[in-house]
N, C-alpha and C positions, 0 to 999 in steps of 0.2 A: 558524634556528638551533634545534638541537633542546635537549631538557631536560636532557640530560646536559653538553652544551656550555655551556648556561647557567650551571648550577650550578658547572662547573669555572671559568668565566671570573669569576664573582662570589665565589667562596668560596676561590680560590687567589690567590698572587702572580703578578706577570707572569713571572717565570722558571719557577715552577712550571707556569704556564699552557703555556709552550712545550713542556715536557716532557709534558705530558698531551695537548696537540694531536698531538705526535709518536707517542705510542704509540697513540692513536685512528686516526691515518692509517696506522700499521703494520698495526693490526688489520685494516683493510679491503684492505689491500695484500698481506698474506701469502696465498699460494697453498697451501690444503690438499689433500690427496688426495682426489678425487671418489670418492664411495660409489654403490653402485647404487640405494640406498633415496632418494638425492637426487632420482633422475630417473625413478623407477619409476612408471609410469601416467601420466606427463605428456607434454604435446606436445613439451615442450622437451628430449626425452631424448638429443638430440644433445650435450647439455653446455652450459654457459655459453660464451658468446662466439661460438656458431655461430647465424647468422641463419636462422630458420625460412622466412621470405618475403623475397623481394627487394624493397626499398621501391620503391613507384612514384614516378617523379619527377614533380615538378609542371610537367609540359610541356603543351603546347598540346592534345594529343590527348584529355586528361582534363577540359578545361574544361566539355564538355558530353557527358556519358555518353549519353544519349538526346536525339534530335532528334525533334521533333514535326512532321511534314509533313502538312498537312490535318488528318484525324481519325486518322492511323495515327503510331504510336509506332516510329521506326526507331533500331536500335542503331548506335552509332558504331563505327568500324573498329577503335579500341583495345580496346573491350569485348567486341567479337566476336573478337578475337584472343586476349584474355585467356581466354575461355570457351572456345576452341578447344583452348588449352594445357593447360587443366584437366581436359579430358576424359579419361576412362580408356579405354584401347584394350582392348577385350574379346579374350580369348584366342581363336584359332580351332582348332577340334577337327577334325583331318584322318583321313581313313579310311586303314587300312592299304593298303599298295601292292597286297597280294594281293586284296584285296576290290576295288579298282578294276579289276584286271585280269579278276577273274571277271565283273563286272559287264559290262565291255566285251564279253567273250566270249558271254555270255548275249544280249546286245543283237544280237550278230552272228548268233547262230543264230536268234533270232527273225526277223531280216531275211530270211534265207535260206528259212526255214519259209514266210514270207509270200510270198515270190516264187514258191515251189514250189507253194503253194496257189492261186495266181492262175493259174499255168500249168496246173495239173490240173482246177480247176473253173471257170476263165474269169472270176472275179469279184474285184473289189477289196473286201475285207471293210470297210475303213474308209469307203468312200463307197458301198455297196451297201443297199439296205433288206432288212430282216429280215422274212421270210415265215414262218418257223417258229421260236418262241423256246422253248428248252428250258432245263429245270433244269440239265441237264448240256451245257456251252457248247459241247462238241465235236460234237454233234449239230445245232447251229443252221445254218438253212438259209437261204440270201439269194437275193434275186431275179436270176434268170438263171442260177443256179448248175447246173453240169453235173457228172455223176459219171464218172469214167473207168473203162472195162471193166465199166459198168453195176453197179458195186459200191454199192449204195445202203444206207448205215447208216440203219436205222429205230431210233428211240429207243424205240419200244413193242415191238420184236422179241421182247424176252424177258419182257415184262411178266406173263405166266402164272407166273414165279417170284415168290415172296412178298418176297423181299430187295428187290425194287424198289419197295416201298410207298413212297409219298410222291414218286414221280417224277411228272413232268408234262411237257405241251408244249402250246403254243399256236399255233394257225393264225390269224396276223395278217390283217386284212382289208386287201384291195388296192385298194379304192375306197369312196366314202361312199354311192353309190347303187346301185341294181339295175342291172345291165348292159343289162338289156332297155328302161330309160329312156333311155339314150343312143343305142340304135339307133331308137328309136321317135320321134326328135324330128323326122324328115323326113316323117311320116304325118300326115294330116288327114282329117276326115270327108268332107270335099268329093272327095276321091279315090275313096270308094266310093259316091257319092250315087246311082249307078245301081243298085247292088245293093240298097241299105237303103232302106226307106220314110222318108219326111221325118219323120213323127211319130216313130218309133222313134230316129232320130237326136237329135231335139230333147229327147225323154225322157232319152236317154243323156247328152247334155252336161248338162242339168238335174241329173243324179244325181252329177255330178263326173267322168264319163269324158270329159274334154275333147277328148283325142285318143286314137285306136286304137293299140295296141300292135302290134308286129311280127308276134306270133303271131295277133292278131286280124285283121289285114289280110290275112295269108295264108289264114286260115280263110274270109274272106269270099269271096276269089276262088276258092277250092276249092270252095265251096258251090254254084257255078253249075253244076257238073257233075253227073251222075246217079250217081256212084260213093259206094260207102262211104268214111267219112274216119276216120282215127285221128289225133286231135290229143294231141300229146305235147310238154309243155312243163314247165318248172321251176315249183315251187310259187309262188302268189302272181302269177302271170304275167297272170292276166285270162282263164282258159280258159272259165269260165262265160259271160262276156259273149261271147266269141269265138263260141261256139254258139248262144247265145240270141238274139243281134241277128239274124242271117240266117234263124234258125228262125221268130222272132216275124214277120220280113218276108215271109217266104213263106206263113205263116199269114194274114197280113193281106191280101195279093194274092189268095190263093185265096178268102177270104171275099167280097172285093169282085166277084171274078169269078163267084161262086156254085158254085164245086167243092167248098167245105167240107172242105179237108183237115184231118186231125188229127195229133196228135204225142203221144209218151210220153217222159217224161224219168225215169229211174231214178237213185236215189242210195242208197247204203249205210246211212246213219243219219238219224235224226229229226233231229238238230241242223242236219245239211247241208241236209235236205230243206227246213227252215224257212227257212235261208239263201237257199238258191237260190229257194224262192219269193219271197222278199222282192224279190230282184234282179230276177226276171221281171216282178213287179208293178211295179216301179218303171219298167222298160223300157216296159212295156205301157201303162201310164197310162190315158187315156181312149179308147184305140183299139177298145175294145169285145171283145177277144179274152177269151174266157170260160175259166177254169182249173175243172177239176172238182175240186170239194172232196170228199175221201174221207169225213170226218167227216160230212157232210151225207147222203152215200150211205149209210153204214152206219146212222145214225140212221133215215133213211126206211125202209130195208129192214127195220129191226127192228120198225116200226110197221105195215108192210104183211105180212100172213100169206104172201101169194104171193111175198115177196122181190122185186117190180118196182117201179121208180120210174121210169116213162117219162119224165116231163117233165124231170127232173134228168138222165137218162142222154142224151138227145138233145141238149141245148143245151151243147155244150163244144167247144172246139178244142184244148185241151192237158190232160195230166194230169201232175202232177209227184208222184211218189210212190216209197216204197220198193218193192222186187220183192214182198214179202209182200201189202201193201195192193192194189198194182197187179193182181196175179193175181186177187184177189177182185172188183176192180172190172171188169176186162175180163170176168170170168165171167158178170157180170150185164149188162154194157153193150152196147147196139147199135153198127152201124157200126164194128165192128173192122176191116172192111176198107178203111175211109177212113184209116187211121192210115198216114201216109207217111213218117214220120221216128221212128226209136227212138233215144234218146240214152241210152248206158251211161256215166254219169260215174263218176270213180273205178274205172276199168274192172280195173286190177289187183286191186282188192278185191271187186268184185262178180262176178268170173269164178273166185273160189276156191270152196272147199268149202261155204262157209256159206249159199251162195245158189243150189246145184245145182237144187234141187227147183222153187223158184220161177221161176227164169230157164227152166228148160226147159218148164215150162207156158206161160209168157208168149211163147217163140218157136214154141210149138206153136199159140197162138191168133192171133198174128200172122204173116201170111206175110210172109217176107223175101225179097226179090228179089236175083239173082245169088247165091246160096248155093253153098256148096261142092259140095253134091249136085246144085244145079241152076244151073249157072254161066250158062246162056244166058237164063234165065228173067227177063224184064223187068218182072214184075208183083209188087207187094209194096212193104214199105217198106225204106228205105235206113236203114243203122246207122251212128251216129256214137259211136266210141269217145273217151272222154277220160281222160288219165291223166298223172301227174307222172312217171311211170316207163315205159320201154318196153323190157324185157329180150327176149332172143330167146324165151324160154319163152312169153311173154305174146304176142308176134308169131305164133307158131306156133299157138296157141290161136286167136287171132283170124283167121288165114288158114285155120283148119279150119272155121270157120263161115261165112265169106263168101268168095267167089272172090277169090284174090289179084289176078288181072287186074282186078278192078272195085273194088280197094281202094287209096286213096290216103292216104299217110302226111304229115302236116303236124308237122314236128319242129323244135323250137327249137334253135338254135345251141349253147344253154348246157344242155341236157339232160343230167342225171346229173352237172352240174359241181357242185363245193362252192359254196355261195354266197359269192362275192368280197368281199361288202359286210357280213358277220356274223363277228365274232370268235369261234372255237371252242377252248374249252379242254379238255383230257383230262387225268385226275388217276387215277393209280394208287393204289388205297386198299383197305383191308381192310374185309371186311363189317360188322366191330363197330364201324368208325369211321365209318360213313355219317353217323349220326345227328348226332354231335358236329360233324362237318365241315358239315354242312348247317346246323345251328344257328348255327355260328360265322359262316358265309356272310351268313344273313339278319340277324343282330344286328349285326355290325361294319361292315356296309355299308349305306349309305341309297340305295334305288332309288326313281328317280321313277316309274316306270311298274308295271304287273302283272308278277308272276313266275308261271310254270307250272312244276310239278313232275310228271313223267312217272314212273309206276311200272308193273310188269309185269304185275299183276294187281290185283283188287278188294281182296284180303286186304292187300297190302302198301300200297296206296293209303290204306285206312282207318288202318292202322297209322302211317304217316307224318303224316297228319292229325292223329290224336289226340296224338302226340309233340309236334308244333307247338304245338297248342292248349294242351297242358299247360304249355309252356314261354313262354306269353303271346304266341304269334304266332297270331292268328286266320286261319284258312284256309276256302275254299269248295271243296266236293268236287263234281265233276261226277260223279254216279252214275246208278243206275237211275230213282230216284224223281224226279219234277219235274225231269227232265233239261232240258228246254226253258225253264222258268221259271229254272232255275239260269244257264243259259246266257245267257239274256236279261239277268239282273242283271249276269253277268260283262262283257257287252259294254259295258254303260253305267257301270260303275264305272272309275275311272281308276287305282285301285291296288289292293293286295291280293294274297294269296298263293292259287294255285288247285292243286289236286292231282287229278290225273286219270290214266287209262289211256290206251292208244291210242285209244281212243273220240274223243278230242278231237284227234287227231293228222291227220284227214282233211278237208281242206279249209275247216276252219273259220276265220272271220277274228277276231283278237284284234286290235283296232286299239291298244290302250294297253299290248300286251306288249312289256317290254323285256328279260326274262331267261329261258331256258329251261334246267331243271336236270334233266338225266336221273339221276334216283336210282338206277333200274334201267336199263342201257344196252341198247338192243334186241339182238335175236339177229340181225336182218338188215339190210343195207345200206338197203334200201328203206324200212323202219321209220324208220332215222335220217333219210333224206332228207325224209319226211312230217313228222317232229317238228321239224326244224330249220325247215321251211318256215312254222312259224307265226310266226316273226318275219321281218323283211326283206321284208315284202310291200308291193304297192302301197297299201294302205290303212295300213300302219303308221306310227305317228306319232313313234315311237322308233328309235334304233339298235340293233338286236338284238345279244344275246350268248347263247352256249350253253355251259353247262359240264356236262361228263359224267364220272361216277363209274365207273371200270373196276376189275371185281373178279374175274370168271371168265375162264377160258381161253377159252371161246366168244366172250367179248366182245373179247378180245385180238385174234382174227383179224380181225372187222370194223374194228376201230381201224386195224390194218396195213393194209387196204385204204384207209381214208380218209387216213392219213399217206402212202402211196405216190401217191395221186392228188394230193395238195398238193404233194409234193417234184417230180413231173413236170409238174405244172400241166395236168392231162388229167382227163377224165370218171373217175368211179369207175368200177372193174371190178366184176364179179361182183355186178351188182344183180340179185337173183332176187325172183321173187314166187311166192305159193302159188296159183298157178292149178291149176284142176283138170282133170285128163285124162278124169275121169268125165262131165264136162258135155260134152266132145267126143262121147263114147260113146254117150251118151244122145240127143244130138241127131241123130247118125247113124242109130241104130236107129229112132227115130220118124219120119225121113225117109224110111226105107226103107219102113216100114209105110204111110205116106201114099201113096208112089209106087205100091206094089202094089194098095192099095185103089182107086186111080185107075185102074188098069190094069183092074181087075176091072169 
């Protein structure tokens, strides 16, 4: 009973009480007009008398809301049904019908274009491997892709125009190892045991040459003949061992029989000279073959006023030298007539204008059998040419020196091919952006091995090295001073940035090299072949990569040839060398003078 009711009950008579109770009851029962302010902001804004929620009956399904089964709590059917009813259904946003039709039309066009592309080019782009990846997707090249009517779109075709700066394409590797290794699995030294001396084979195996490569086996077989040889194989395929093993075996047999044959090996650079000497010393071992040391000769001749050094000059079987030093040695040496073999390593470089005088003098002092002027003369030395390229101009020059009928070519099946296990990227760039791009490459990416940067000349080499040193990247420069010392340090180091010219592009082994950057792109295809050949070699420890900056119109022409070869999966065309026609003329004149003097 409320306070009001109590006061009414005790303070009034019974009759009065009934009247008051009636008035209170009426007060609660009278329905007044509802105002908006009565329900504003309240949950019960539906007004009095309207139930907000349906009362839940006390039935059996609510006896246990949650049922514990094992360690898991399972909701009852009633609670699950209640939760589902209380979920808010999110509105679905639909596209306009015109959009849906346009998308279907676009998809149909793409399907038709895909079928037409497959008919024209013979590849399914969804299931084919990409061989040439491009910044502009329409130039992407897939494995096995054909081009109708020989209409070949080159991404680098118009790179001579400056508006294509920033464009790029990458030739992806087809395999992980040198193709030469796959073809050489079936060979072993036991197959050539009749050709090679046992001591040489043992030394080769101990040096890591466990199996001969295909080019080495072919060279060993051809060495048995008396013909001149031209060994042409891709870079890093083992050409030095290919001619060194049979040559040393022949010298060893000759020494044992008392004939005492001699051999001369010519190389273009001091670095390659020292590297080749080390290989030959390893193969020679304790066989007793003596190599003539030009440094000892020069020192001994300076001490003797008459310029003679009989003891040193008589006791040798092999000279490994550059043309200039070899000419000096042969001018003082005895028994030049005993030289039975002359090896011209890196023939495409040794037969150019730089070595005309020295080579002409050497061929004048050493008699060559079956020369072009005396094709039937069987007296003299045989010549072995070795090169990573064999263009027609070089073949013509060689065949003008020796008789073509007595010349045998030993060519690799992969000659002039792009290295299929090396990723090669080409970037169209402005000259002013080279330094920034180079610095970004070296700072943003961490490389596991060494990096070799090629420049076109000494001035550019020094400029790039100074720029990198200034920006906190230490470099090693292969230059004119202490070249051999620097090269030895580079070979022993596992990391670092090397800056060099094309001096480092010929025949040198960099086992720890992982990246080549052509800061200045070469002017000729043959130079690019030799530069790229510093990675992906038999001696390489890392997978090689090559990045080239393309800037000038002359460079674009070389890139066009490379891209064309990649799209056709064929050898590079237009491989030219700077062989000297002057060398051929001098040899012809000297031979005629010699013949005339003999007739007199």
